[in-house]
Backbone as CSV, one residue per row, in Angstrom:
resi,resn,N_x,N_y,N_z,CA_x,CA_y,CA_z,C_x,C_y,C_z
1,MET,0.851,-1.038,-0.267,-0.659,-0.026,0.227,0.477,0.600,0.029
2,SER,0.556,1.002,-0.286,1.179,3.240,-0.848,1.428,4.124,0.107
3,ALA,2.075,5.494,0.026,1.812,6.248,1.860,0.676,6.802,1.354
4,VAL,0.578,7.507,-0.469,-1.067,8.434,-0.503,-1.762,7.398,0.404
5,PHE,-2.184,6.113,-0.874,-3.065,6.098,-0.013,-2.627,5.543,0.945
6,LYS,-2.727,5.256,2.175,-3.272,5.629,3.161,-3.035,7.071,4.350
7,GLN,-2.637,7.818,2.875,-2.778,9.452,3.734,-4.414,9.410,3.015
8,VAL,-4.757,8.560,2.043,-6.362,9.266,1.580,-7.292,8.271,2.607
9,ILE,-7.400,6.813,2.989,-7.868,5.996,3.717,-8.268,6.851,5.379
10,GLU,-6.286,7.270,5.728,-7.017,7.481,6.610,-7.796,8.751,6.857
11,ASN,-7.708,9.954,5.820,-8.393,11.277,5.692,-9.479,11.408,5.777
12,ILE,-10.670,10.252,5.020,-11.684,10.391,4.465,-11.918,10.933,4.945
13,VAL,-12.251,10.426,6.584,-13.361,10.946,7.343,-13.452,11.759,7.764
14,ASN,-12.386,12.645,6.943,-12.551,14.468,7.214,-13.135,15.089,6.448
15,LEU,-13.157,14.289,5.179,-13.720,15.305,4.469,-15.480,14.929,4.284
16,SER,-15.576,16.294,3.755,-17.083,16.332,3.239,-17.941,15.038,2.202
17,SER,-18.661,15.607,2.357,-20.842,13.830,1.494,-19.258,14.545,-0.054
18,ASP,-19.575,15.651,-0.180,-19.297,16.636,-1.579,-17.765,16.361,-2.055
19,GLU,-17.273,16.960,-0.883,-15.212,16.725,-0.981,-15.326,14.521,-1.715
20,LYS,-15.583,14.046,-1.096,-16.078,11.979,-1.051,-17.056,11.403,-2.258
21,ALA,-18.005,12.398,-2.799,-18.560,12.425,-4.600,-18.044,12.975,-5.437
22,LEU,-16.769,14.138,-5.610,-15.469,14.481,-6.366,-14.407,13.174,-6.387
23,ILE,-13.372,13.201,-4.925,-12.798,12.306,-5.162,-13.622,10.980,-6.050
24,ALA,-15.119,9.804,-5.793,-15.200,9.307,-6.173,-14.835,8.860,-8.016
25,HIS,-16.519,10.550,-7.868,-16.145,10.986,-9.460,-14.811,11.178,-10.684
26,CYS,-13.901,11.101,-9.681,-12.565,11.052,-9.922,-11.836,9.989,-10.934
27,LEU,-11.526,9.337,-9.555,-11.305,7.591,-9.342,-12.092,6.854,-10.787
28,ILE,-13.476,6.972,-10.920,-13.686,6.025,-11.677,-13.590,7.012,-12.627
29,SER,-13.804,8.264,-12.924,-12.709,8.477,-14.180,-11.972,8.058,-14.723
30,SER,-11.359,7.650,-13.593,-9.194,8.054,-13.981,-9.508,6.531,-14.584
31,LEU,-10.271,5.560,-14.537,-10.726,4.331,-14.882,-10.957,4.144,-16.290
32,GLU,-11.903,5.277,-16.830,-11.984,4.923,-18.252,-11.264,4.640,-19.521
33,VAL,-11.042,3.321,-20.176,-10.592,2.947,-21.899,-10.697,4.919,-22.445
34,LYS,-10.082,4.732,-23.648,-9.865,5.400,-24.631,-11.114,4.910,-25.133
35,TYR,-11.715,5.956,-26.045,-12.307,5.421,-26.479,-11.808,5.150,-27.924
36,ASP,-12.835,3.331,-28.949,-11.937,2.665,-29.528,-13.296,3.292,-31.311
37,ASP,-12.625,4.302,-31.771,-13.231,3.963,-33.095,-14.187,3.009,-33.671
38,SER,-12.719,2.161,-33.769,-12.951,0.398,-35.082,-13.805,-0.185,-34.836
39,VAL,-14.742,0.001,-32.837,-15.705,-1.483,-32.694,-17.237,0.195,-33.213
40,ASP,-17.453,0.817,-33.020,-18.451,1.574,-33.791,-18.052,1.057,-35.163
41,GLN,-17.021,1.530,-35.572,-16.759,1.401,-37.428,-17.019,-0.133,-37.549
42,ALA,-17.156,-1.262,-36.342,-17.047,-3.223,-37.007,-18.348,-2.894,-36.939
43,TRP,-19.318,-2.804,-35.459,-20.798,-2.272,-35.331,-21.295,-2.009,-36.140
44,ALA,-21.266,-1.712,-37.259,-21.915,0.066,-37.922,-21.920,-1.230,-38.925
45,GLU,-20.513,-1.987,-39.412,-20.029,-2.539,-40.801,-21.349,-3.779,-40.297
46,LEU,-21.217,-4.281,-39.770,-21.918,-5.938,-39.168,-23.522,-5.887,-39.662
47,ALA,-24.055,-3.727,-39.405,-25.302,-3.791,-38.971,-26.146,-3.850,-40.506
48,GLN,-25.463,-2.978,-40.937,-24.661,-3.239,-42.968,-25.318,-4.293,-43.924
49,GLN,-24.656,-5.567,-43.000,-24.447,-6.630,-44.094,-25.761,-6.544,-43.046
50,ARG,-26.489,-7.298,-41.513,-27.532,-7.528,-41.684,-29.177,-7.032,-42.074
51,PHE,-28.614,-6.240,-42.524,-29.821,-4.652,-42.917,-30.359,-4.847,-44.608
52,SER,-28.877,-5.310,-45.252,-28.148,-6.517,-46.305,-29.103,-7.273,-46.885
53,GLU,-29.172,-8.171,-45.696,-29.227,-9.571,-45.346,-31.064,-9.290,-45.814
54,LEU,-31.520,-8.957,-44.379,-33.261,-8.811,-44.930,-33.431,-7.619,-45.759
55,GLU,-32.676,-7.372,-46.325,-33.301,-6.913,-47.721,-33.437,-7.051,-48.698
56,SER,-32.675,-7.822,-48.594,-32.301,-9.384,-49.419,-32.788,-10.548,-49.925
57,GLY,-33.815,-10.841,-48.712,-34.289,-11.734,-48.872,-33.737,-13.159,-48.114
58,LEU,-32.142,-12.728,-48.135,-31.382,-14.576,-47.748,-31.639,-14.676,-46.270
59,VAL,-32.365,-13.788,-45.645,-32.755,-14.285,-44.421,-33.853,-13.554,-43.892
60,LYS,-35.032,-14.045,-43.275,-36.338,-13.708,-42.580,-35.991,-13.140,-41.640
61,GLY,-36.537,-12.059,-40.369,-36.721,-11.454,-38.990,-38.001,-12.644,-38.198
62,VAL,-37.507,-12.849,-37.103,-37.966,-13.030,-36.095,-38.521,-12.474,-35.938
63,SER,-39.913,-12.243,-35.236,-40.985,-11.332,-34.213,-40.407,-11.396,-32.796
64,TRP,-40.677,-10.138,-31.776,-40.117,-10.496,-30.906,-41.399,-11.839,-30.344
65,ASN,-42.256,-11.944,-29.570,-42.854,-12.453,-29.734,-42.076,-13.784,-30.234
66,GLU,-41.656,-13.897,-30.753,-41.216,-15.449,-31.383,-40.503,-15.736,-31.174
67,ILE,-38.923,-15.378,-30.253,-38.327,-14.720,-29.671,-38.303,-15.061,-28.301
68,LYS,-39.220,-14.495,-27.767,-40.029,-14.438,-25.887,-40.558,-16.028,-25.631
69,ASP,-41.263,-16.986,-26.717,-41.734,-18.652,-27.123,-40.545,-18.835,-26.857
70,LYS,-40.444,-18.758,-28.038,-38.325,-19.732,-27.975,-38.103,-19.650,-26.820
71,ILE,-37.834,-18.818,-26.164,-37.433,-18.928,-24.242,-37.631,-19.734,-23.370
72,ARG,-38.593,-19.423,-23.594,-39.990,-19.499,-22.861,-39.521,-21.611,-22.435
73,GLN,-39.930,-22.145,-24.430,-40.193,-23.076,-24.218,-38.934,-23.822,-23.633
74,LYS,-37.478,-23.306,-23.993,-36.217,-23.480,-23.307,-35.908,-23.416,-22.361
75,SER,-36.899,-22.199,-21.336,-36.238,-22.477,-19.682,-37.304,-24.036,-18.931
76,ALA,-38.834,-24.069,-19.175,-39.850,-25.089,-19.916,-39.281,-26.609,-19.328
């Protein structure tokens, strides 16, 4: 355990609720990963492919009710 971490933990009781919330926000924000544009691009390409398959008749869409019925049948 680092000295800085130990100092924060020991002094946390002296902070106001607003200060604790700000520290929590800063900690959580520091954990966020960098945004990857390639992920959005991959999803967009997949969505376009699936849409094209539906439009061409290569695949048939399934209603939400059909999906729910299949799930119920499997869990019964």
